[in-house]
C-alpha positions as CSV (number, residue, x, y, z in Angstrom):
1,M,105.9,26.2,17.6
2,S,105.5,28.3,14.6
3,K,107.9,26.5,12.3
4,G,107.5,23.5,10.0
5,G,108.1,19.9,10.9
6,R,110.1,17.2,9.2
7,M,109.5,13.6,8.3
8,M,111.4,10.9,10.2
9,N,110.9,7.7,8.2
10,M,112.4,5.2,10.6
11,P,113.6,1.9,9.2
12,N,111.2,-1.1,9.5
13,V,108.2,1.2,10.2
14,E,105.0,0.0,8.4
15,P,103.4,2.5,6.1
16,D,100.0,2.0,7.8
17,N,101.7,2.8,11.1
18,L,103.1,6.0,9.7
19,F,99.7,7.0,8.4
20,N,98.1,6.4,11.8
21,Q,100.8,8.5,13.4
22,K,100.3,11.2,10.9
23,M,96.6,11.3,11.7
24,Y,97.5,11.5,15.4
25,W,99.6,14.6,14.9
26,L,97.0,16.2,12.6
27,E,94.5,15.8,15.4
28,K,96.8,17.2,18.0
29,Q,97.7,20.1,15.8
30,R,94.2,21.4,16.1
31,N,95.0,22.4,19.6
32,F,98.2,24.0,18.6
33,S,99.3,27.2,20.4
34,E,102.7,28.7,20.2
35,T,104.5,28.9,23.5
36,F,107.4,31.2,24.1
37,I,109.1,33.4,26.6
38,L,108.9,37.1,25.6
39,P,112.5,38.0,24.5
40,D,114.4,40.9,25.9
41,F,115.7,41.9,22.5
42,I,114.1,42.1,19.0
43,R,115.1,39.3,16.7
44,Q,117.3,40.6,13.8
45,N,116.4,40.1,10.2
46,E,119.1,37.5,9.8
47,W,119.0,34.4,12.1
48,T,121.8,34.8,14.6
49,T,122.5,32.8,17.7
50,D,125.0,33.0,20.6
51,I,124.2,30.1,22.9
52,K,125.0,30.5,26.6
53,T,124.1,28.4,29.6
54,A,122.9,29.1,33.2
55,E,123.3,26.2,35.7
56,F,121.0,25.5,38.6
57,K,121.1,22.6,41.1
58,L,118.1,21.2,43.0
59,K,118.7,21.5,46.7
60,N,119.1,18.4,48.8
61,E,115.7,18.3,50.4
62,S,113.9,18.7,47.1
63,Y,116.2,16.1,45.5
64,E,115.2,13.5,48.1
65,K,111.5,14.3,47.6
66,T,111.9,14.0,43.8
67,I,113.6,10.6,44.1
68,K,110.8,9.5,46.5
69,I,107.9,10.7,44.2
70,T,109.5,9.3,41.0
71,N,110.8,6.1,42.6
72,D,114.1,7.0,41.0
73,S,112.6,6.2,37.6
74,P,114.2,8.3,34.8
75,L,111.0,8.4,32.7
76,T,108.9,9.3,35.8
77,M,111.4,11.9,36.8
78,F,111.2,13.4,33.3
79,I,107.4,13.5,33.5
80,T,107.6,15.3,36.9
81,L,110.2,17.8,35.7
82,T,108.1,18.5,32.5
83,A,104.9,18.9,34.5
84,A,106.6,21.5,36.7
85,L,107.8,23.3,33.5
86,T,104.3,23.4,32.1
87,V,103.1,25.1,35.3
88,L,105.8,27.7,35.0
89,L,105.0,28.4,31.3
90,Q,101.3,28.6,32.1
91,K,101.9,31.1,34.8
92,Y,104.5,33.0,32.8
93,S,102.5,33.2,29.6
94,E,99.0,33.2,31.1
95,N,98.1,30.7,28.4
96,N,96.5,27.3,29.3
97,D,97.3,25.8,25.9
98,L,101.0,25.0,25.7
99,T,103.2,23.5,23.1
100,I,106.8,22.6,23.9
101,G,109.4,20.4,22.4
102,I,110.6,17.2,24.1
103,A,113.5,15.1,22.9
104,S,112.4,12.0,21.1
105,F,113.7,8.7,22.5
106,Y,114.6,5.4,21.0
107,P,115.9,3.1,23.7
108,E,117.4,0.6,21.2
109,Q,119.6,3.3,19.8
110,D,120.4,4.7,23.2
111,Q,120.2,8.3,21.9
112,S,117.9,11.1,21.1
113,A,116.8,11.1,17.4
114,G,115.1,14.5,17.3
115,T,112.5,16.7,18.9
116,I,108.7,16.1,19.0
117,P,105.9,18.3,20.1
118,L,104.1,18.0,23.4
119,F,100.6,19.6,23.5
120,I,99.4,20.3,27.1
121,N,96.1,21.9,28.0
122,I,96.2,22.9,31.7
123,D,93.1,23.1,33.8
124,E,94.0,25.4,36.7
125,A,91.5,23.7,39.0
126,M,93.4,20.4,38.8
127,S,96.0,19.5,41.4
128,F,99.6,18.9,40.5
129,K,99.0,15.3,41.5
130,D,96.4,15.1,38.8
131,L,98.6,16.9,36.3
132,L,101.3,14.3,36.6
133,P,99.5,11.4,35.0
134,F,98.0,13.7,32.4
135,V,101.4,14.9,31.3
136,G,102.7,11.4,31.5
137,K,100.0,10.1,29.2
138,E,100.7,12.9,26.7
139,I,104.4,12.1,26.7
140,C,103.9,8.4,26.3
141,E,101.5,9.0,23.4
142,A,104.0,11.4,21.8
143,Y,106.7,8.7,22.0
144,S,104.4,6.1,20.5
145,N,103.9,8.3,17.5
146,Q,107.4,9.8,17.2
147,D,108.3,7.9,13.9
148,F,106.3,10.5,12.1
149,I,107.0,14.0,13.5
150,L,104.7,16.6,12.0
151,T,105.9,15.5,8.6
152,E,104.1,18.0,6.4
153,T,101.3,19.1,8.6
154,I,102.4,22.7,9.0
155,N,102.7,24.8,5.8
156,Q,106.3,25.6,5.2
157,D,105.2,28.9,3.6
158,D,104.3,30.1,7.1
159,V,108.0,30.1,8.0
160,S,109.2,33.8,7.9
161,Q,112.7,34.9,7.0
162,N,113.2,35.9,10.6
163,E,112.9,32.4,11.9
164,S,115.4,29.6,12.0
165,P,115.0,27.4,8.9
166,H,115.3,24.3,11.1
167,A,113.8,25.4,14.4
168,V,110.6,23.6,15.4
169,F,110.1,24.8,19.0
170,D,111.0,27.9,20.9
171,I,111.3,25.9,24.2
172,I,112.5,22.4,24.6
173,I,113.1,20.1,27.6
174,A,115.2,16.9,28.0
175,L,116.7,14.7,30.6
176,K,120.1,13.5,29.6
177,N,119.8,10.3,31.4
178,I,117.3,9.0,28.9
179,H,117.7,11.4,25.9
180,G,121.5,11.6,25.7
181,D,123.2,14.8,24.7
182,V,120.6,17.4,23.7
183,S,121.2,21.1,23.0
184,I,119.2,24.0,21.5
185,S,121.8,24.2,18.7
186,Q,120.5,20.8,17.4
187,C,116.9,22.1,17.2
188,G,117.4,25.8,16.6
189,S,115.3,26.6,19.6
190,D,115.7,29.7,21.8
191,I,115.6,28.2,25.2
192,G,116.3,24.6,26.4
193,F,115.7,23.1,29.9
194,I,118.3,20.4,29.9
195,F,118.3,18.2,33.1
196,S,120.9,15.7,34.3
197,K,120.6,13.4,37.2
198,K,123.8,12.4,38.9
199,E,124.6,10.8,42.2
200,K,122.7,12.8,44.9
201,E,122.2,15.7,42.5
202,I,119.8,16.9,39.8
203,T,121.2,19.7,37.6
204,L,119.4,22.0,35.3
205,N,121.2,23.8,32.5
206,I,119.1,26.4,30.8
207,E,120.6,26.9,27.4
208,Y,119.5,30.2,25.7
209,N,120.1,32.4,22.8
210,S,121.8,35.4,24.3
211,T,121.0,37.5,21.3
212,L,117.4,37.4,22.5
213,Y,117.6,37.0,26.3
214,R,119.6,38.6,29.0
215,E,121.4,36.5,31.6
216,S,119.3,38.1,34.4
217,T,116.1,37.0,32.6
218,I,117.2,33.4,32.4
219,K,118.5,33.3,36.0
220,K,115.1,34.6,37.1
221,L,113.4,31.9,35.0
222,G,115.5,29.2,36.7
223,E,114.7,30.5,40.1
224,L,111.0,30.6,39.4
225,Y,111.1,27.0,38.0
226,F,112.7,25.7,41.2
227,A,110.3,27.7,43.3
228,I,107.4,26.0,41.6
229,L,109.1,22.6,41.9
230,D,109.8,23.1,45.6
231,T,106.1,24.1,46.1
232,V,104.6,21.0,44.4
233,L,107.1,18.7,46.1
234,Q,106.1,20.1,49.5
235,D,102.4,19.6,48.7
236,I,101.7,17.5,45.6
237,N,97.9,18.0,46.1
238,I,98.2,21.8,45.6
239,S,95.9,23.1,42.8
240,I,97.6,24.8,39.9
241,D,95.6,27.9,40.6
242,N,97.2,28.2,44.0
243,I,100.8,27.9,42.9
244,E,102.4,31.3,43.1
245,L,105.0,32.6,40.5
246,M,107.2,34.0,43.2
247,T,110.5,32.9,44.8
248,E,111.2,33.3,48.5
249,K,113.2,36.4,47.6
250,D,110.2,37.9,45.8
251,Y,108.1,37.3,48.9
252,E,110.7,39.0,51.1
253,T,110.8,42.0,48.7
254,I,107.1,42.4,48.3
255,F,105.8,41.7,51.8
256,N,108.7,43.0,53.9
257,N,110.4,45.6,51.8
258,F,107.7,47.2,49.6
259,N,105.1,46.7,52.4
260,N,107.4,48.1,55.1
261,N,105.1,50.9,56.1
262,F,105.7,50.7,59.8
263,K,106.3,54.1,61.5
264,A,106.8,54.7,65.1
265,F,104.8,57.6,66.5
266,D,105.3,59.5,69.8
267,L,102.3,58.2,71.8
268,T,102.7,61.1,74.2
269,K,101.6,63.5,71.5
270,S,98.0,64.2,70.7
271,I,96.5,64.4,67.2
272,P,96.4,68.2,67.2
273,Q,100.1,68.3,68.2
274,L,101.0,65.9,65.4
275,F,99.0,68.0,63.0
276,E,100.5,71.3,64.0
277,E,104.0,69.7,63.5
278,Q,103.0,69.1,59.9
279,V,101.7,72.7,59.7
280,K,105.2,74.0,60.5
281,I,106.8,71.7,57.9
282,R,104.2,72.0,55.1
283,G,102.3,75.2,55.8
284,N,101.8,76.3,52.2
285,C,101.2,72.8,50.8
286,I,97.7,71.6,50.1
287,A,96.4,69.6,53.1
288,V,92.9,68.8,51.8
289,E,90.9,69.0,48.6
290,H,87.2,68.4,48.1
291,R,85.5,69.1,44.8
292,N,86.5,72.6,43.9
293,Q,87.7,73.6,47.4
294,K,91.3,73.4,48.6
295,L,92.9,74.3,51.9
296,S,96.6,74.5,52.8
297,Y,97.9,73.3,56.1
298,D,98.0,76.9,57.4
299,E,94.4,77.6,56.2
300,L,93.1,74.4,57.7
301,N,94.9,75.1,61.0
302,N,93.6,78.7,61.2
303,A,90.0,77.6,60.5
304,S,90.1,74.9,63.1
305,N,91.7,77.2,65.7
306,K,88.9,79.8,65.1
307,L,86.2,77.2,65.7
308,A,88.1,75.7,68.7
309,R,88.1,79.2,70.3
310,I,84.3,79.4,69.8
311,L,83.8,76.0,71.4
312,I,86.1,76.9,74.4
313,D,84.1,80.1,74.9
314,L,81.0,78.0,75.1
315,G,82.5,76.0,77.9
316,V,83.5,72.9,75.9
317,K,86.4,71.1,77.6
318,K,88.1,67.8,78.0
319,G,85.8,64.8,78.7
320,Q,82.8,66.3,77.0
321,F,81.1,65.4,73.7
322,V,80.4,67.6,70.6
323,A,78.2,66.4,67.8
324,I,79.0,67.0,64.2
325,L,76.1,66.8,61.7
326,E,77.7,67.3,58.3
327,E,78.6,65.6,55.1
328,R,82.1,64.3,54.8
329,N,83.7,67.4,53.4
330,I,86.2,70.1,54.4
331,N,83.9,71.6,57.0
332,F,83.7,68.2,58.7
333,L,87.5,68.0,58.9
334,I,87.7,71.5,60.3
335,S,85.1,70.6,62.9
336,M,86.8,67.4,63.9
337,L,90.2,69.1,64.4
338,A,88.6,71.9,66.3
339,V,86.9,69.6,68.8
340,F,90.1,67.6,69.3
341,K,91.9,70.9,70.1
342,T,89.5,71.5,73.0
343,G,90.1,68.1,74.4
344,A,86.6,67.0,73.8
345,A,85.4,64.0,71.8
346,I,83.3,64.0,68.6
347,I,79.9,62.4,67.9
348,P,79.9,62.1,64.1
349,I,76.3,62.0,62.7
350,D,75.7,61.3,59.0
351,P,73.0,63.5,57.5
352,I,71.5,60.4,55.7
353,Y,70.5,58.8,59.1
354,P,66.8,58.6,59.7
355,E,65.6,61.4,62.0
356,D,64.8,59.1,64.9
357,R,68.3,57.6,64.7
358,L,69.8,61.2,64.7
359,Y,67.8,62.3,67.7
360,F,68.6,59.1,69.6
361,M,72.4,59.7,69.1
362,L,72.1,63.3,70.2
363,S,70.1,62.4,73.3
364,N,72.1,59.3,74.3
365,S,75.5,61.1,73.9
366,E,74.3,64.1,76.0
367,A,76.1,66.4,73.7
368,N,75.4,70.1,74.5
369,E,76.8,71.5,71.3
370,I,76.3,70.5,67.7
371,I,78.2,71.7,64.7
372,T,76.3,71.7,61.4
373,S,75.2,73.7,58.4
374,S,72.1,75.8,58.0
375,S,70.5,73.3,55.7
376,Y,70.1,70.9,58.7
377,F,68.6,73.5,61.1
378,S,65.0,72.5,60.5
379,T,65.9,68.8,61.2
380,I,67.5,69.7,64.5
381,Q,64.6,72.1,65.5
382,K,62.0,69.3,65.0
383,G,63.8,67.2,67.5
384,V,64.2,69.8,70.2
385,T,61.8,68.1,72.6
386,K,63.7,64.8,72.1
387,T,67.1,66.4,72.8
388,P,66.5,68.7,75.8
389,Q,70.2,68.8,76.7
390,L,71.2,70.4,73.4
391,R,71.9,74.1,74.1
392,T,74.0,75.4,71.1
393,I,73.9,75.0,67.4
394,I,77.0,76.3,65.6
395,S,76.7,77.0,61.9
396,L,79.7,76.4,59.5
397,D,78.2,78.3,56.6
398,N,80.2,81.5,56.5
399,N,81.7,82.3,59.8
400,I,84.6,79.8,59.9
401,L,86.5,80.0,56.6
């Protein structure tokens, strides 16, 4: 709400009462925060408007729950619908201080007389059930002070040439059953959530300025609103923080389509066979990169084949274990593939392990061969008496790549 207000001196309203109402709005204005939906198009220098409407209907199950929660009271229904809108705007704008316009209401006149501000500060920790009486209190207080509507509390000099000369709120909400006919053309707003309750049906017409918003944006806005309303109707005790700004279609797209990473593999093929299939397809492509070293699929395959032949010549075969004492680098990957190609299994040993832990793993696994780098030779040699079954140390320093 970045625009100026106007005075509504209603007949038979005492001056003292108007003064008290002015003080009320001045106090409320301290918490003022403009609330808007980011437009799709830039506003032109001259104020232009082309109002269009998107219609939505509350599904039967949600309609029944709304009637039950509100006891079919028009005012309580308006409070519930407004509370759901504040949740939508809080999620959409990521702002907890909200200002929207609500249609003023004079029952004796049986019509709406204007638009007044509703200031809502949302605590995300509160439940929707707790939000309802809070919003209801703010609406009732606003109606009690609606004779004086932000008379001169906002400096008119702040109104720029790009803004409507009579608009007060970017977003308004109304329920026709208690407010009568309301439209954004009356208030110069950009978006209006106009509800209507008929027999067995609640309809939402979102009026919008099509020079600022696409039809797809407004349809999405309506879908999100009803998704939130459905959520809180199913569990009125849900906390605001746990309400998701997603429709069922969004869930389907994100969790089933975007996250559809299932791939069937031929379980009859081994890891070396699957790897060599990729070698045939991507031979010259980079397969691995570590620091300043890179290997293509062909180079990685050739290096692992060379080491595998050494292991086979040493008698390594299926069912045996080969230890690898090496940092997690390209040599480690070469060693792992080479061992797999022999049919043996690997015992990966991290060099940062304490020596006693290292010797225990070597001894307990009964690995006869260990692949490592020369920098770890002294460590292995110190544990020769603790690993009597170890018969071969293979160095990866210069003889593999």
